[in-house]
N, C-alpha and C positions, 0 to 999 in steps of 0.2 A: 422462534423467529418471527420477523416481523411480518405485516400484510402483504401477499402478492398483487402487485400489482396488473390487474387482469390483460393487459397492453403486453407482458412480458414476461409472461407464464411458461414455464419449458418443461411443465409435465410430460411432453408429447416427444424431447428430446431425446436423441441417443444419446445418453451420457459416455457410452463404452466405459474401462475398465476407472477403479480409485484408483488416484494416487496418492500415495503418502507416504509417509519418511522418517524416518525414527533416529535418535539419539539416547542417551541417557538423559538429558536435560534437555532436550527439545522433539514435539512432536510437529507434523505441518499437512496438512490435508490441505492439496493443491485441486484436486477432481474428484469430487463426490458426488454419490446419490443424498442430496436433500433429508433425507428423510430417513437414511441409516448414516447421518453423522452420530459416530461416538462420542459418548459425554469427555469430558474431561478426568484424567485419573484422579481416583480419591488422595486424600490424605493418608499416609500409612504409620502404623505406631513408630514402625523401624529408624522413617526418615525421617521421621516429623516434622515433610516441607510439603507446603500447597505448592498447587500448580495452579497458574492465569492463564488463563485462554485469551488470546488477543484476535482479533478480525477485521482482517485487514484488504481496503478497495482504496482505489483511485483512477482518477481520469472517467466520472460517472457522468459529468457536462448535462447538469440539470434533470438525470433522466432516474426511474426511481427500479427496483427488484428486490428480490423476496433476498435476505440477510439474514445469514446465524445468527442466532443467543452466541455472549459468550460477556466474560466481564468487562473487554476492554475494544471500542472500535478507534479503529486510525484511519483516515484518509489523505492520503499524500497528495492530494492537492486534484486543479481541474475542475472545483466543483460545480464549472457551469462552462456554457459554452461562450458566451461574452463579455461574463460580467454582468449583466444588468442585473437591475431589480428584479424584475418578475421570476428570472432567474435564481437567483438566491433567495429569494420571497419559498419556491415550488424544492431546492435541496433544502433549506433551514428547516422546514415543518417533517418532511421527512426526517432527518435527522433527530429533531423532538422527539418523533414516535417511537423512532428505533430503543430497542429496552437495556441499553447495556449501559448502564451504572457510568462509565466515564467515556465521551468520546472527544479527543482529540484530533484535529484536523491540521492542513497547513494548504495555504492558495497555490498554484498552478500560474502556467501562459497566458492561459486563456481566463484570467479572473480578473480582467484588466482593471477593473475598482478600484483592489484592496492594494494594487503600485501605488501608494499617493500621490509622491512627482509626478511618476513618469503620466499618470492618469492625466493628471492635470495639464503638463502637455500634451498628449497624445488623444486626448480623448476627439475631436473633431475629425480625428481618423477615423476612427471605430463607432461611432454614437452621432454620427453627424441627425443621421434620421430618427434615431428613437428621443433625440436628447441629450445633455448632460445626464448622468445616473448622480444619485444621491447616496455621496458615500458613508457620511453618518447616518441614514436609515439602511445601510445594508450593514454596518460595522456591528450597529444595534440587535440583527439577525442575528449575528455569530458570535456578541460578548455581551448584548443585555441580559435583564430580570430573565425570560424567556429562554435564552439560550443556560444560561448557570443553573436554571432549574433541571434542564436538561440533561445536564453535566457537560454539556458542551463545552471543548475548550480550543481557542485558537492561537495557533502559536505563527509567530512571524519574525525569523531569527532571533528565538528563544527557547530558555529551558525553563523546563515545571519537573515538578513531583509531583508525585498521587501515592496513595493508598487504595487494593480496594478491600484489604479488612482491617478492621482495628487490630488487630494482632499482627498483620501481616507486615509482608516488608514495604521499605520505600521505593517506584521504580524511579527513573532519572529518565526524562526524554527533551531533546534537541530535536525545533524542526524550522526546516530551512526552505521558501516557496523556490530556491532561484533554482536554474538551469539556465547551459549556455545559449547563446543568442539562436534563436529561429523565428526566423518572421519578425523582430522589433516588436515581441508580446511581451506580456506583463515579465516584472521579476526575469530578465535576461541578463547576461552576462556575458564579454567579451572572453577566451579563453585565456588569454596574457595575465587575466587581471582575475584565474581563479584561484590562483593559489593564496592568494591574500584573503579572501573570500573564506575558504575553506578552512585558514588556519585557525577562522573565530568558532568554529563548531568546538565542543566538549565534547570531553568523553562519558559518554551516559549508557543507561543503560538501550535504549533504543532511539534509532535515530532515524527521520523524516526527513527523506531531501524529496522534490517533486523529480528533477531529473537522475536517471542512474548513474550508475558507477560505471568508468570504462572497461566495455571488455564483460559486462555484469549484468545481463538481461537489458542489452540496450542494441539492437542490434535491429534496423530498419527492411522494410522489406526489399531494398535494393543490396542489399548485404556488408550495409557498413556500421560499422559501429560506434556513436554518438556518444557515447558516456563521458563523466567528468575524469580527466586523466589527473587534475586534483586532487580530487575526490577521493581517485584509487590508491595515488602515492599515499594518502592520509588512514586508510584501514587498517595500515599493519597496528597503526598509532592507538585508533581508534576502538576499535572492535566490539564491536555493541555487540550486543544477544540478540538486537532486531531492529535489520537495516531495511526500510521500507521506504520504494520508488515508484513512478509509475514512469507517464510522458510517452514511453516508445508503446506503442498501443498493440503492437504483433507479437513484440518482444515478455507476453507476461509468463511470468515461472516463478519457483522457489527452490532453492537448493540450501542447503547446510554445510557448510566448512565449517573444517577445524584447524585454527591457525598451529601451524607446525614451527616452535623456535628454533630448528633446526634448517627451516626454509628461510630464515628470515620472516617469520609471520607472513611471506608473501599471499595479497590475494588474490582468490584463486579466479581464471578464467571461464566462464560457464556462460550455456543460453539455449533459449528454451528446446532447440532442437539437440545438445549437445549429448554422446554415446552415452558419456558418464552420467546423464538424469535419465535419461530411456533406458538404463542398467537399471535404476533404481526401482522402477514401475513396480506397482506390483499391488494384490486386492488390499484392503483393510483388514484383511481376517489372515493376513499375514506380514504382517511390521516388519523389516527391517531394519538395524542397524546401520547407522552412518561406519561406512568399512573404514577399522584401522580406529576406530573412535573410543576416546578411554575419559571417562569421567573428570578428568583432571586438568584436561587439557580445554582452552577460550573454545566456544566456539560460535558461531552467528549466522544465524536465517538472513539469505540474503532473499528478499521480496522484489519484484514487477508485481503488483495488484491488479497494472490496470483493466476494466475491466470493459471497456468498449473492443467489441470484435474486429481483429483488422489481421489482416494477412491471412496467409494459404490455411489455419487453423480457424478461423472465422467460419467458415459451414461446416455442416454435419446435418446428419438426416434427422428430418423429423415424419414423423408418424403419413407413411402418402406421399410423400415428397422428398426425392432425395436431390441430396446436398444445396441446401436453403441456408444464407446466413440465417445466423443463429440471434437472438436480441441479446441485449446487455445484463449483464451478468450468469449468463450462461456457462456449456456445461466449456470446458479449455479457459472460459475467462472468469469463474466464480471467485466470491469473496475469498481468499487464500486465509487460514482457517490454524492456526496456532497457538500451541498447548507449551508453556516454558515453566519447568521447575523454578520455582522460586528461592 
């Protein structure tokens, strides 16, 4: 575990029940007691396969909090509040200190300075009081020597491959910071241009996008489902092992989907209040297999890992105080831990 920021200590919070999902090749820890998080499964002589642990976060907005250890850290954007040098400095120093060997990050609509052409036009609207931010300095935080030494990899519409073990498999990942238009933030696109954008996404093991897929953990407080329709249309073709998004804070959740060729590989429709998800809630001592799971079928772990508590799940009981807002990365908005069999 990374050091706990005392301002966001969560030991006194009511974690409720652990929430874990399992298939033959995936284990997902959605809600858990940090001190009781299980180690990833060991390599067995019969299967001769290792497991890799991915720790998924998003929408941290220059906050720091306790994050479980793992092989790979994935961050799906909104590293900062408004893309200032100070926010990037705080976030970068936090990421450098995390113990994961590989840390793969993308930007989001709040990371204004990273969208180079857009920022050149729009910076007076956002940073007139602070003055124009030094993008070169920020990029050095994310891609310079200190970042490389810490295992940090920043992707902006880029493909990347990596290994965790010298003798292990090669993992492929594609990272895209874009999301549908929202208040003219960074990396926004009009929905009518989405098809052209997502057509460029290659088939990979891991897909990072800031915005979620339409109808998959994309429901806002008012009930509207605001994810990308074009990305949903491409999902049956892409079928990554893991798709990580954020952006919609109140839609934090995870789901293992089995692709069914008899159903034209149709993408799921799932929100974090869906009865199908709720029916799979369990304690970590009784891991259920995903219904109808078949080790030969392809599966995708869909995750919205937004860590900013928002919506009707953003308050829980704290010792001595009822219905108090929980901190960043607290129960219900923790880092999502995913073990994938190599």
